[in-house]
N, C-alpha and C positions, 0 to 999 in steps of 0.2 A: 504493500500499500504506499503510495507516494503522497506526501502532504504538500499543500500549497504554502506559499510564504506567509500568508495571513494566519494559517493554522499553526505554523511553526512558531510564530510570535506569541500565540496564546498558551504554549506549553509552559507549565510551572513545575517546580520541584527539582529534584536531582541533588547533586553534591553542593550546589551553590548555597542552599539553605543551611547546610551542616558545616560549611567552611568555618564559620565563626567559632563553633564549638570545638572543632579539631584544632583550630589556631590557638584558642585559649588553653586547651589541654597541652599542646606543645610548649607554650610559653611557661606554663606551670611546671612541666617536667624540666625545662631548662633552668628555671629558677631554683628548683630543688637540687638539681645537679651542682649548681654553683654553691649553694649552701653546704652540701655534703663535702665538696672539695675544700671549702674554706674550713670546715671543721677538721677534716683530715690533716690539712697543712698546719693548722693551729696546734693540733695534738702533737704532730711530729716536731714542730719547733719547740713546744713545751718540753717534750721528752729530751730533746738535744740540750736545751738550756739547763734543765735540772738533772741531767744525766741519770734518769730513772727509766727503767723498762719494766714491763709487767712480766 
């Protein structure tokens, strides 16, 4: 079935509606990754300065 141009314009839905949710999820994951890296580096620096290991 072939659609005419005016019928194609009326089509709604698809990935465009969910782009904002996936974008927000990606931003949140990136933010959590940066926080985890900061904690890891901070712990490593603290262990080096205090010369303590578990």
